[in-house]
C-alpha positions in Angstrom: 22.5 -185.3 290.9 20.3 -187.2 288.6 20.6 -186.1 284.8 18.2 -187.0 281.7 18.6 -189.8 280.0 20.0 -187.7 277.0 22.3 -185.9 279.0 23.5 -188.9 280.4 24.2 -190.6 277.2 26.2 -187.4 276.2 28.0 -187.3 279.5 29.1 -190.7 279.2 30.2 -190.8 275.7 32.5 -187.7 276.5 34.0 -189.2 279.6 35.0 -192.3 278.1 36.7 -190.5 274.7 38.9 -188.4 277.0 36.6 -186.1 278.3 37.5 -183.6 275.2 35.2 -183.9 272.4 33.7 -181.6 269.3 30.2 -181.4 269.4 30.0 -182.7 265.7 31.7 -185.8 266.8 28.6 -186.2 269.6 26.5 -185.4 266.7 27.5 -188.3 264.4 28.5 -191.3 267.7 25.2 -190.5 269.3 23.0 -190.0 265.9 21.4 -187.2 267.4 21.0 -183.6 266.1 23.1 -180.6 267.0 19.6 -179.0 268.5 19.9 -182.2 270.9 23.2 -182.2 271.5 23.6 -178.8 272.7 20.6 -179.1 274.9 22.2 -181.7 276.8 25.5 -180.0 276.8 24.0 -176.9 278.2 22.2 -179.0 281.0 25.5 -180.6 282.1 27.2 -177.3 281.8 24.8 -176.1 284.3 25.6 -178.5 286.7 29.0 -177.7 286.4 30.0 -180.8 284.8 31.1 -179.7 281.4 32.3 -176.5 279.4 32.1 -175.8 276.0 35.1 -174.4 274.2 35.5 -172.8 271.1 38.1 -173.1 268.6 39.2 -171.4 265.4 38.7 -173.5 262.4 42.0 -173.8 260.4 42.0 -172.7 256.8 40.6 -169.4 255.5 36.7 -169.4 255.6 37.2 -172.5 258.4 34.0 -172.7 260.6 34.6 -172.7 264.6 34.5 -176.2 266.3 32.9 -176.1 269.6 34.5 -178.6 271.6 32.7 -180.0 275.2 35.5 -180.5 278.0 34.3 -182.4 281.4 35.0 -179.8 284.2 37.3 -181.3 287.5 33.8 -182.0 288.6 32.3 -183.9 285.7 35.9 -185.9 285.8 34.4 -187.0 289.2 30.9 -187.9 288.9 29.4 -191.3 288.4 25.6 -190.4 287.1 23.1 -192.4 289.5 19.9 -194.1 289.0 18.0 -192.4 291.8 
């Protein structure tokens, strides 16, 4: 299965950092906007490699935090060039 360059970048960052990363951390680490990161995460999710997890923020009025988690297939997947 082939991934786009951007999806590969997101996938590799998540995999290299334990398979559980907040969307906000991905945006900061990869210097990309939330819309771009979310498009890549949607691509990975459709391919069964990742799933989103929404967690309530701590404290009153805190925003929900969305994490990207690699699935079992994602943990075993190795992106290819072809």
